[in-house]
Each structure stands twice: as structure tokens, then as C-alpha cells.
C-alpha positions as CSV (number, residue, x, y, z in Angstrom):
1,M,101.0,80.1,-77.9
2,D,102.4,77.7,-80.4
3,V,100.4,75.7,-82.9
4,K,101.5,72.0,-83.3
5,N,101.7,70.8,-86.9
6,A,100.1,74.0,-88.1
7,F,100.4,73.3,-91.8
8,L,98.5,70.1,-91.5
9,H,95.3,72.1,-90.5
10,G,95.1,73.9,-93.9
11,E,92.5,72.8,-96.4
12,L,93.5,72.8,-100.1
13,H,91.3,74.6,-102.7
14,E,93.5,73.4,-105.6
15,E,93.8,69.9,-107.0
16,V,97.1,68.5,-105.7
17,Y,98.2,64.9,-106.1
18,M,101.1,62.9,-104.6
19,K,102.6,59.5,-104.9
20,Q,101.6,56.9,-102.4
21,P,103.9,57.0,-99.4
22,G,106.5,54.3,-99.1
23,G,105.2,51.3,-97.2
24,F,101.6,52.3,-97.6
25,E,101.0,51.5,-101.3
26,H,97.7,50.0,-102.2
27,P,98.3,46.3,-103.2
28,E,95.8,46.4,-106.0
29,Y,96.6,49.9,-107.3
30,P,100.3,50.4,-106.7
31,N,100.6,53.0,-109.5
32,H,97.7,55.2,-108.5
33,V,98.2,58.6,-106.8
34,C,96.6,60.2,-103.8
35,K,94.5,63.4,-104.1
36,L,95.2,65.6,-101.1
37,L,92.3,67.2,-99.2
38,K,94.5,68.9,-96.6
39,S,98.0,70.5,-96.9
40,L,101.3,68.8,-96.1
41,Y,104.6,70.2,-95.1
42,G,106.6,70.8,-98.2
43,L,103.7,72.1,-100.3
44,K,104.1,75.6,-101.6
45,Q,100.3,76.1,-100.9
46,A,100.7,74.9,-97.2
47,P,101.5,78.3,-95.6
48,R,98.6,80.1,-97.4
49,A,96.2,77.2,-96.7
50,W,97.0,77.4,-93.0
51,N,96.7,81.1,-92.8
52,D,93.3,81.0,-94.6
53,K,92.1,78.3,-92.2
54,F,93.1,80.2,-89.1
55,T,92.0,83.7,-90.2
56,A,88.6,82.3,-91.3
57,F,88.0,80.9,-87.8
58,L,88.9,84.1,-85.9
59,P,85.7,86.0,-86.9
60,A,83.6,83.3,-85.3
61,L,85.3,84.2,-82.0
62,G,84.5,87.9,-82.4
63,F,87.8,89.1,-83.8
64,T,88.2,91.6,-86.6
65,S,91.2,92.0,-88.8
66,S,93.3,95.1,-88.7
67,Y,93.4,97.1,-92.0
68,A,96.9,98.4,-91.2
69,D,98.4,95.0,-90.3
70,P,96.7,91.9,-91.7
71,S,98.4,89.7,-89.1
72,L,96.8,91.6,-86.2
73,F,93.3,90.8,-84.9
74,V,91.2,92.7,-82.4
75,K,88.3,91.6,-80.2
76,I,86.3,94.2,-78.3
77,T,83.7,93.1,-75.7
78,G,82.4,96.1,-73.7
79,S,85.4,97.7,-72.1
80,S,87.5,94.5,-72.5
81,K,90.0,94.3,-75.3
82,V,92.0,91.3,-76.7
83,Y,94.7,91.6,-79.3
84,L,96.0,88.6,-81.3
85,L,99.1,88.7,-83.4
86,L,99.8,85.8,-85.7
87,Y,103.2,84.9,-87.3
88,V,103.0,81.6,-89.1
89,D,102.4,79.2,-86.2
90,D,103.4,81.5,-83.3
91,I,100.7,83.6,-81.6
92,I,100.9,86.4,-79.1
93,I,97.7,87.2,-77.2
94,T,97.3,90.2,-74.9
95,G,94.7,92.5,-73.6
96,N,93.2,94.2,-70.5
97,S,91.0,91.3,-69.4
98,E,92.5,88.0,-68.1
99,A,89.2,86.3,-68.2
100,L,88.6,87.2,-71.9
101,I,92.1,86.1,-72.8
102,A,91.6,82.8,-71.0
103,E,88.3,82.3,-72.9
104,V,90.0,83.0,-76.3
105,K,92.8,80.5,-75.4
106,T,90.2,77.8,-74.6
107,Q,88.3,78.4,-77.8
108,L,91.5,78.2,-79.9
109,Q,92.7,75.0,-78.2
110,T,89.3,73.4,-78.9
111,E,89.7,74.0,-82.6
112,F,93.5,73.6,-83.0
113,E,96.1,71.7,-81.1
114,M,98.0,74.4,-79.4
115,K,100.5,74.7,-76.6
116,D,100.3,77.6,-74.1
117,L,103.8,78.8,-73.5
118,G,102.8,81.2,-70.7
119,D,104.1,84.8,-70.4
120,L,106.0,86.1,-73.4
121,H,109.7,85.8,-72.9
122,Y,111.1,84.9,-76.4
123,F,109.5,85.6,-79.8
124,L,111.2,85.6,-83.2
125,G,114.6,86.2,-81.7
126,L,113.3,88.9,-79.4
127,E,114.1,88.5,-75.7
128,I,111.5,90.1,-73.5
129,K,112.2,90.9,-69.8
130,Y,109.6,92.3,-67.5
131,V,110.8,95.4,-65.6
132,T,109.1,97.8,-63.3
133,N,106.0,99.1,-65.1
134,G,107.2,98.0,-68.5
135,L,109.2,95.7,-70.8
136,F,112.8,95.5,-71.9
137,V,113.2,94.1,-75.4
138,S,116.7,93.0,-76.6
139,R,118.6,90.4,-78.7
140,Y,121.3,89.6,-76.3
141,K,121.7,85.9,-77.3
142,Y,121.5,86.7,-81.0
143,A,124.2,89.4,-80.8
144,K,126.4,87.2,-78.6
145,D,126.2,84.3,-81.1
146,L,127.0,86.6,-83.9
147,L,130.5,87.4,-82.6
148,P,132.0,83.9,-83.1
149,K,130.6,83.8,-86.6
150,A,132.8,86.9,-87.4
151,G,135.7,85.5,-85.4
152,L,135.5,88.3,-82.8
153,N,135.0,86.4,-79.6
154,D,137.8,88.1,-77.7
155,C,138.1,91.3,-79.7
156,H,138.5,94.8,-78.2
157,T,135.5,97.0,-78.2
158,H,134.7,100.4,-79.7
159,L,132.7,103.2,-78.1
160,T,130.9,104.1,-81.4
161,P,129.6,101.9,-84.3
162,C,131.4,104.0,-86.9
163,Q,134.1,106.6,-87.2
164,S,132.6,110.1,-87.1
165,G,132.9,112.1,-90.3
166,V,134.3,109.2,-92.4
167,K,132.3,108.1,-95.5
168,L,132.8,104.7,-97.1
169,L,133.9,104.9,-100.7
170,K,132.9,102.4,-103.5
171,D,136.3,101.7,-105.1
172,V,138.7,102.2,-102.3
173,G,140.4,99.1,-100.8
174,T,141.3,95.6,-101.9
175,P,138.3,93.7,-103.4
176,L,137.3,90.6,-101.4
177,S,137.5,87.1,-102.6
178,S,134.3,85.2,-103.6
179,Q,134.4,83.3,-100.3
180,D,134.9,86.5,-98.2
181,I,132.1,88.2,-100.1
182,A,129.7,85.5,-99.1
183,H,130.9,85.8,-95.5
184,F,130.5,89.6,-95.6
185,R,127.0,89.5,-97.0
186,S,126.0,87.0,-94.2
187,L,127.4,89.3,-91.5
188,V,125.6,92.3,-92.9
189,G,122.4,90.4,-93.1
190,C,122.7,89.5,-89.5
191,L,123.4,93.1,-88.5
192,Q,120.3,94.2,-90.4
193,Y,118.2,91.8,-88.3
194,L,119.8,93.2,-85.2
195,T,118.7,96.8,-85.9
196,F,115.1,95.8,-85.0
197,T,116.1,96.4,-81.3
198,R,119.2,98.6,-81.9
199,P,118.5,102.0,-83.4
200,D,122.0,103.1,-82.5
201,I,123.5,101.0,-85.3
202,A,120.9,101.7,-87.9
203,Y,122.9,104.3,-89.8
204,S,126.2,102.4,-89.7
205,V,124.5,99.2,-91.0
206,N,122.7,101.1,-93.7
207,S,126.0,102.6,-94.9
208,I,127.6,99.1,-95.1
209,C,124.6,97.6,-96.9
210,Q,125.2,99.8,-99.9
211,F,128.4,97.8,-100.9
212,L,127.0,94.3,-101.0
213,Q,127.6,94.0,-104.7
214,A,131.4,94.5,-104.7
215,P,132.7,94.8,-101.1
216,T,136.3,95.6,-100.3
217,E,138.5,95.2,-97.2
218,D,137.5,98.6,-96.0
219,H,133.8,97.7,-96.0
220,L,134.6,94.5,-94.1
221,H,136.6,96.5,-91.5
222,A,133.6,98.8,-91.2
223,A,131.3,95.8,-90.5
224,K,133.7,94.4,-87.9
225,R,133.8,97.8,-86.2
226,V,130.1,97.6,-85.7
227,L,130.5,94.1,-84.2
228,R,133.2,95.4,-81.9
229,Y,130.8,98.1,-80.7
230,I,128.1,95.5,-80.2
231,R,130.4,93.4,-78.1
232,G,130.7,96.2,-75.7
233,T,127.0,96.9,-75.7
234,L,125.5,93.4,-75.6
235,D,123.0,94.4,-72.9
236,H,121.5,97.3,-74.8
237,G,117.9,97.2,-76.0
238,I,114.6,99.0,-76.0
239,V,112.6,99.8,-72.9
240,F,108.8,100.3,-73.2
241,R,107.0,101.7,-70.2
242,R,103.5,103.1,-69.6
243,G,103.7,106.6,-71.0
244,V,102.4,109.9,-69.6
245,S,99.2,111.2,-71.3
246,P,99.2,114.9,-72.0
247,G,96.6,117.1,-70.3
248,I,95.6,114.5,-67.6
249,P,96.7,114.8,-64.0
250,L,99.4,112.3,-63.0
251,T,97.4,111.1,-59.9
252,L,94.5,110.0,-62.1
253,Q,96.9,108.2,-64.5
254,A,98.7,106.4,-61.7
255,H,95.5,104.9,-60.4
256,G,94.2,104.0,-63.8
257,D,91.1,106.1,-63.3
258,V,91.1,107.3,-66.9
259,D,92.1,105.7,-70.2
260,P,95.5,106.9,-71.4
261,L,95.9,109.0,-74.5
262,V,98.6,108.2,-77.0
263,N,100.9,111.0,-78.0
264,L,103.1,110.5,-81.1
265,Q,106.3,112.5,-81.8
266,A,108.3,112.1,-85.0
267,Y,111.8,113.4,-85.8
268,S,113.5,113.3,-89.2
269,D,116.7,114.5,-90.7
270,A,118.6,114.3,-94.0
271,D,122.1,115.0,-95.2
272,W,122.1,116.8,-98.5
273,A,124.3,115.1,-101.1
274,G,125.9,113.2,-98.2
275,D,127.0,110.2,-100.1
276,P,130.3,110.9,-101.9
277,N,129.8,108.1,-104.4
278,D,126.6,109.3,-106.0
279,R,125.6,112.5,-104.1
280,K,122.3,111.0,-102.9
281,F,121.0,111.9,-99.5
282,T,120.4,109.7,-96.5
283,T,117.2,110.0,-94.5
284,G,116.9,109.1,-90.8
285,S,113.8,109.2,-88.6
286,V,112.5,108.0,-85.3
287,I,108.9,108.0,-84.0
288,L,108.2,108.1,-80.3
289,L,105.0,106.9,-78.6
290,N,104.6,108.6,-75.2
291,Q,108.4,109.3,-75.2
292,F,109.5,105.8,-76.1
293,S,110.9,104.8,-79.5
294,I,108.7,102.4,-81.5
295,S,109.9,103.0,-85.1
296,W,113.2,104.1,-86.7
297,Y,115.1,103.8,-89.9
298,S,118.1,105.1,-91.8
299,K,117.8,104.9,-95.6
300,K,119.6,106.3,-98.6
301,Q,117.0,107.8,-101.0
302,A,116.9,107.0,-104.7
303,A,116.7,110.6,-105.9
304,V,119.4,113.4,-105.9
305,S,118.0,116.6,-104.3
306,R,118.9,120.0,-105.7
307,S,119.0,121.7,-102.3
308,S,119.1,120.9,-98.6
309,T,115.5,122.2,-98.3
310,E,114.3,119.6,-100.9
311,A,116.2,116.8,-99.0
312,E,114.6,117.8,-95.7
313,Y,111.1,117.9,-97.2
314,R,111.6,114.5,-98.8
315,S,112.7,113.2,-95.5
316,M,109.6,114.6,-93.8
317,A,107.4,113.1,-96.5
318,H,108.8,109.6,-95.7
319,T,108.4,110.1,-92.0
320,T,104.9,111.4,-92.4
321,S,104.0,108.3,-94.4
322,E,105.2,106.0,-91.6
323,L,103.5,108.2,-89.0
324,Q,100.2,107.9,-90.9
325,W,100.4,104.2,-90.9
326,L,101.0,104.1,-87.2
327,I,97.9,106.3,-86.7
328,H,95.8,103.8,-88.6
329,L,97.3,100.9,-86.6
330,L,96.5,102.7,-83.3
331,Q,93.0,103.3,-84.5
332,D,92.6,99.6,-85.3
333,L,93.7,98.9,-81.8
334,H,91.0,101.2,-80.5
335,I,93.6,103.3,-78.7
336,K,92.6,106.9,-78.0
337,L,94.9,109.5,-79.8
338,S,95.9,112.7,-78.3
339,P,94.1,115.8,-79.7
340,Y,97.5,117.4,-80.1
341,L,98.9,114.6,-82.2
342,L,99.4,116.4,-85.5
343,S,101.7,119.2,-84.8
344,I,104.8,119.8,-87.0
345,V,107.8,121.8,-86.1
346,I,110.3,122.4,-88.9
347,I,113.8,123.6,-88.0
348,F,116.3,124.5,-90.7
349,Q,119.9,124.8,-89.8
350,H,122.3,126.7,-92.1
């Protein structure tokens, strides 16, 4: 759903004054100012005022705010569940009861002027396609529009986003001009946004991001290699399907006779002193929900580890923190967790 003129709904709690708008000046008091009771577009208080207005209305409909994610709201009525996710003026509503979802939509449209956009197909640059028993999430159009920006419309493709075993160095290569630096930073920022649906480029993009301060031609070539890889994999994305719950017969799960249990698996790794510039290590992790990826990242850590064991433990600590947050989020969603959720397997390779 989309809220029309969302910021005009917000009520101000501060004293804000504005000049009389042109053409509407009071003939007797042309130099007076107007005291605003509600927010207007352009006010720095407008986003907060709208959010306060909307989130204060939701409890009246039976919604409770998630502790793990303040933009998520949950309504439980018996066995029926409705989830509402708010991003400024865009709203996603889902649940297991079409009747309760329709009721929530009607109540929202009564209070605010909203447009029902139907089934979810496009949200914040994410393209959602419905496949058999699941969803396919990608950024095909975003990735395709990124290639002309880099001047790589008809470029040849690469099979990998980066060259195996090659590390980018800080002071190697010809420094870029000020204009090329701005272009490089823009491209890297776009690539960062693309990693939300492309875990396969997370490590390569993270490596390039470390040279935004003083990039060289080598760093620009590395960024363009990622784009050439993307050109050959424009149709790649993430698939989410109904997972298999451990310990429950498949026949019961297929007919929906029991509520599914959620099983989380987390994998993490670290390369000890892997960065040749400062000898810091890079952490990578991925978290799977019922065998489907829901969270991933690649990040260079701020500390220098004294041993590979210390690097691995630091990596596991960061992954455990992310896993703990996901557990809280699933609990807020009233999703049953598998009793075998917390099992840790540590493998050291020498």
C-alpha cells in the first residue's frame, strides 16, 4: 500500500512558523506569519511527525511493535496473524488470513488516504516474482540500468566477480582524477546497494569499498570487472520457498496439518591477516532459514588478530550477534523455533 501525501498527516509538537504563501497573504496583516499545526513537505520534523502519527494509530488496531525491528508491527487474533512493515510511506501487509488483512486495509484507508497496489511486485528497488511455492527476489532492472552509467552497455562478461588469489593494494596504480573519483564512488555505492540480493558479489564489493578515499586505476578496473560479471548474471537473485521443518513428516507439512518450525543455520569464516595493506582480517558469514539464505555479509574487521584461531572466534562472535538478532525477530513474528536451533560446529583447517 502507498500513502498519499504522507507527510501532511503528521502533527507537529514544536512551534514552527512560516511566511504566508504567495497569493494568499492576509490583506490586513501582510507581514504576519503562520503557525503550523501539521507538518509540510520540506520540514525536517515532517518524517518524524508522520511516523509518530502512523505508529500511534496502529495499537488501536491491535498491532504491537517489534522489539527487534521498530518498523515491523504484528497483530495476532486467535490463530490469524498479520504483519505490517512500514518504510516512510510504503507499506507491506501480509499474513495467514485474507479476511483479517482486508479488515486492516479498510481500517487504514478510513484513517489515511491510501492506495492499494495489490500483490507485491516492486518494493524499494526489489523485484518480486511469484514462483512455484515461493518467491524470487532480484534487482534486474536496477542492475541493467547500472551498466550504461559505467559505460559498459556492450562489454564482454566475466565468469567471476574478482580474480582468484589477487589482492588489491593501496598505492599501486595511477591515481584517479577528481572527476573519476566521484564517478568511482558513485559506482561502488550502486554496487553496495546491489549486494542486498547478490551475496555472490559481497566480498568483491567489500574489497573495492576500502579504497574510496584515494582510488587508483586498478581499483576502477576491479569495480568494472564486477560490473562485467553482473552483465552476464543479470537474471540472478534469491529464491525463498517454504522450508522443510526438522522432525516432522513431509506428508503432514505438505498438507499444512502442522505449523512449520524454523531452523536456522549459520556459517562464518575469516582469513587471518588477509589484507596485505594493514594485515587485518576479513569476516564472511551467511545465515540460512530452512536452507534458504536470509542474511549475509563480508566485512573487514577493525582489529588485527594474533592468530588464525583468534580471527575465527571473532568471526563467530559477529555471526552469533546477527543470529541472536534474527532469533529475537522470529520470536516477535510469533514463529516457532526448532528445538535444535542452537548447535555450533567449529571446524579448524590448518
